[in-house]
N, C-alpha and C positions, 0 to 999 in steps of 0.2 A: 504493499499500499504506500502511496506517496506520503511524504512528511507533511503534516498540516502546517500551512503557512501562518506565521505569527503576525498578529495584527496589533500594531501600536497606534494609539490615538493621542494626539497632542491637544491639550486643553488647559484651561485656566480657572476652573471653578469646581467646588465640591459637587454641586448639583450635576454638572456635566460628567464628572468622574463617575458618579454613581450610575448615571444613565449609560455611560460607555460600558461599564461592567455588565449591566443588565443586557445590553445589546450584543455582547459577545466579544468585547475587546480582550486581548490577552495581556496587554500592558498599557500603562499610561506614561506619557511624557508630560510632566507637570511644569508649567511656567506661568509667568505673569506677563501682561502687556504683549499679547500675541500680535497685535496690529503693528508693532515695531520689530517683529521678529522674535520676541520673547526675551525675558530677563529672569533672573533668579526669583522664585516666588517667596512670599513672606513665610515666616515661621508659622503664623496662624493658618495660612493656606495649606502648607505641608502637613501640619497636624490635623487639620480638618479632613483632608483627603485620606490621610492614613487611617483615621477613624471610620471613614465612610466606605472604604472598599477593601477587598481582600486580594485583588490581583496586584502584581508588582507595580511599583511606582518608580520611575526614573526621573530624577529632578534636574532641570536645567541649571547649570552654574554659569551665569553670565552677568557680570556686575553692572553692565550698561548696554544700551543699544549702540549701534554703529559698527565700527570695524572690530577686528579680533586681535589687534595688536595692543597688549595691555601694559600699563605702567607697573612699576614694582608695587605701588600701593594697591592697585587693582588686583594684582596677583595675590597679595596678602589677603585681600577680601575674599577671593575665590577659595583660598585655603580654609579660611574660617567658615565659609558657607558649606564647604564639603563636610567639615566636621559636624556642623549643625544638622545637615541632612542625614548623616549617619546616626546621630543622637536621636533623631526624630523617627527612625525606623524606615527610611527610604531604602529601596532595593537596588538602585543603580544611579549613576551619575552621567550627565550629558554635558560635554564641554568641547571647546575648540580654541586653540591658540595658534596664531601665526606670527612670524617675525616680520620685520620691516621690508623684507624682500618678497613677502607674500608666499612664504614657504611654511611648512609645518614647524612650529617651535617645539622640536622634539625634546629638548632638555627640560623646559618648564612643564610641558605636557606630561612627560614621564614622572616628574616630581609630584604632580597632582594625582596621577594615577596610582602612584605608590601610597599616597596619603589616603586615597579612596578605598584601598583594599580593606576587606575582601569584596567590596562591591564592584561589579563590572562597570566599565566606562565606555560610553559611546562618544566617538569623535564626530561632532555634528557638521552641518553644511558649510562651516568655514572651509572645509575641505574643497568645496567647489570653487573657491577663489584662487586656489593654487594653480600655477601655470602648467605644471607637468603632473597629471594625475597618477601616472604609473610610478614615478619617483615618490610622490606623496603617499601613495598606498604603502610602499615599503617603509617610509618614514613613520607612518602611523602604526604599522605592525610592530616596529621596533620600540615604540613607547609602551607596549603592553595593553593597548586598548582592545576591547572585545569586539567592537563593531564600528562601522562607519555609516553615518546617515548622509546620503548624497543624492543629488539629481544628475550625476554624471557630468558635472561642470557646466551645466546649462541652466536656463531659467526654471525649468521644471523637468520632472522625470520623463515625460513623454518626449521632449526634445532631446533628452540625454540618453535615450535607449541604447544606442550603439556603445557609448562609453560605459554605461551601467553593465551591459552584458560582458564587456571586456573586463571590467573590475571584478565581477562575480567570478569569471573564469580564472583570472589571475590570482585572486585571493585564495581560491580553493578552500581548504579547511583552516587556513591560518587566521582568518578574521571574517566576520560576517559583513556582508554588504547589504544595507537596508535602503532601498529606493524610497525617496520622499520628495515632496514638492509637487503640488498640483494633482495629487492622487485622489481620484474620485470614483464613484461607482461606474461611470461610463468608460473608464480607461484602466481600471485595476487589473482586470483579466489580461488585457493586452500587455501591460507592463510585466506581469508575472511570467507570461508565456515567452516574451522576448528576452528577459533577463535571467530567468530561472532562479530568482532570488527566493529565499526562504523566510524573509521577514519583509513587512511593508509598513510604511509610516504615513499617516494622514491626519490633518486637522479638520477634514471634511468642510473646508471653506470657512471655518470659524473666525479667522482673522478679519474677514470682510464684515463681521458683525461685532457688536459688543457682547460680552458674556451674558447679558440679560435679554438679548433678542432671540426669539425662538424658544419654544418650551423644551423642557427636559425630555418629554415624550417624543418630540420631533427629532431631537438629537439621537435618542435611543434608536429610533426607526432608521436613521441614516447609518448608524453603526451596524445595526442588524442586517441591513441590506448589503453593505459592503462585506460583512462577514459571510453572508450567503454566497455572494459572488466569488469570494476567495475560495470557499469550500467547494464550489462547483468543480467537478472532475476535469473539465476542459481548461480551467484557469491556469494550471501549471504544466500543461502538455505542450 
């Protein structure tokens, strides 16, 4: 039997986290301010979501919106936020650091990953800003990260399909490649068939709205539909 594809939902509220679990999500990426690309959520939000759901929660560690080249002060903030996430019972960490040449900042990324242990770490879509994705893949692997969230260096996963397929093939069993960026019900099957990825990430269009627009039931229905499509036998052939 084919391996069931893991569905990660990116969101920013307790209510949507509960709805995502009801709808069949396997994991949550938790953040705040999705409209700006996401930043580290508050202690209150992490605690509320932890109390509200049983599925794994991976928390975004990003001290501000904007680029991914961080000052020493921002780096220290990230270290503190990782420890806080561990103390609050989070199940994984999501982060991404680049240097001034837009390459993976392997040294500081590695330090944060060691601090996060035993929690797994996802290197997020900062990866897509790197000039050479093949070299950057190796750089991220060397940091000890567990997976890479990527759109294949393009605006969204549909446009980056060729690169995503190459990354999945090149990564092999060394690191998971998780397509993300513009993943919706109308393209998730195509993305999985073309890339053969075993994990998929989506916010279901949530950044286009505030967290208070749309009911929890509507969000649950969207999660349930994308879950159904992922589980369709043809989705991964």
